[in-house]
C-alpha positions in Angstrom: 37.4 101.6 86.1 35.5 101.6 89.4 37.4 101.5 92.6 37.5 98.3 94.5 38.2 97.8 98.2 37.4 99.7 101.3 38.3 103.0 102.8 39.5 101.8 106.3 41.9 99.0 106.9 43.6 97.6 110.0 46.8 95.6 110.4 46.6 94.5 114.1 50.1 93.0 114.1 53.4 94.8 113.4 57.0 94.5 114.5 60.2 95.8 113.0 63.4 94.0 114.2 66.4 96.2 114.7 68.2 96.7 111.3 71.2 94.6 110.3 73.7 96.7 108.4 75.2 93.5 106.8 72.1 92.9 104.8 71.0 94.6 101.6 67.8 96.5 101.4 66.1 93.6 99.6 67.0 91.2 102.4 66.5 93.4 105.4 63.6 92.5 107.7 60.7 94.7 106.9 56.9 95.1 107.2 55.1 96.3 104.1 51.5 97.7 103.4 50.9 96.7 99.7 48.1 99.0 98.6 46.2 98.9 95.3 44.2 101.8 94.0 42.2 100.4 91.1 40.1 103.4 90.7 40.3 106.5 88.5 41.2 109.1 91.1 44.3 109.4 93.3 44.0 107.9 96.8 45.0 110.2 99.7 46.0 107.8 102.4 46.8 108.4 106.1 48.4 105.9 108.4 48.3 105.9 112.2 50.4 103.7 114.3 49.3 102.4 117.6 51.4 101.1 120.5 50.8 99.2 123.7 52.5 101.8 126.0 52.3 105.3 124.3 50.1 107.5 122.3 49.8 106.8 118.5 52.1 108.1 115.9 51.0 109.9 112.7 49.3 110.5 110.6 51.7 109.4 107.9 50.5 110.6 104.5 50.9 109.0 101.0 49.3 109.3 97.7 48.6 106.3 95.5 48.0 107.3 91.8 44.9 106.0 89.9 45.3 102.5 88.7 48.5 102.1 90.6 50.0 100.1 93.5 52.3 101.2 96.3 54.4 98.8 98.4 55.1 101.0 101.4 57.6 99.7 104.0 56.9 100.7 107.5 60.7 100.9 108.0 60.6 103.9 105.5 58.0 106.0 107.3 59.8 109.0 108.8 57.4 112.0 109.0 56.2 112.8 111.6 58.5 110.2 113.2 60.2 106.9 112.3 58.3 103.8 113.3 60.4 102.4 116.2 62.2 99.1 115.9 61.9 96.2 118.4 58.4 97.5 119.3 55.0 95.9 118.8 52.6 98.1 116.9 49.3 98.1 114.9 48.3 100.3 112.0 45.1 102.0 110.9 45.1 102.9 107.2 42.4 105.3 105.9 41.8 106.4 102.3 39.5 108.9 100.7 38.7 106.4 97.9 38.4 102.6 98.1 41.7 100.7 98.0 42.9 97.2 98.8 45.5 96.5 101.5 47.7 93.5 101.9 50.3 93.1 104.8 53.7 91.5 104.0 56.6 90.7 106.4 60.0 89.6 105.7 61.9 88.4 108.8 65.6 87.8 107.9 67.0 87.6 111.4 67.8 83.8 110.8 69.5 82.1 108.0 66.2 80.6 106.9 64.3 83.6 105.5 60.6 83.8 106.5 58.1 85.7 104.3 54.5 86.1 105.5 51.6 87.9 103.8 47.9 88.3 104.5 45.0 90.6 103.5 44.5 93.4 106.1 41.2 93.6 107.9 38.7 95.8 106.1 36.7 98.0 108.5 33.9 99.3 106.3 
C-alpha cells in the first residue's frame, strides 16, 4: 500500500484547560492529533510545540506502525516536558513518511460537552 498524506502538518490552535479530577479520562478535556500511517513503513514522527511567550518545546517523538493509526493526546506528552495547561500553543508535526493528521478537541468544562475536529494544515 502506498503512503498517503504529507510529511509536515501544522495545528495552529491548541489549548489544554486545567484538569478536572472529577472526570474520567474519557470525559476529560483534551486535544488530540489523530494520525494515520497508511504506508508500508513505520512513521517516525516529531512534534514541536510553539508558544506566544517562550521558546518552543520538543521535539516529542512517536512511532506509528505501518497501516496503523495513533490518537495522541497532547495532555499525555511528557518528554521532554509536559504541555502546559491554560496556555495557548500551536504544533508542528513532522514525519519521515507521508501521514494524515486530524485535530480533535473535547472541551468538557461545561455540562454541555463540545467536540470539535478538523484536518490539520498540510505544509508540503
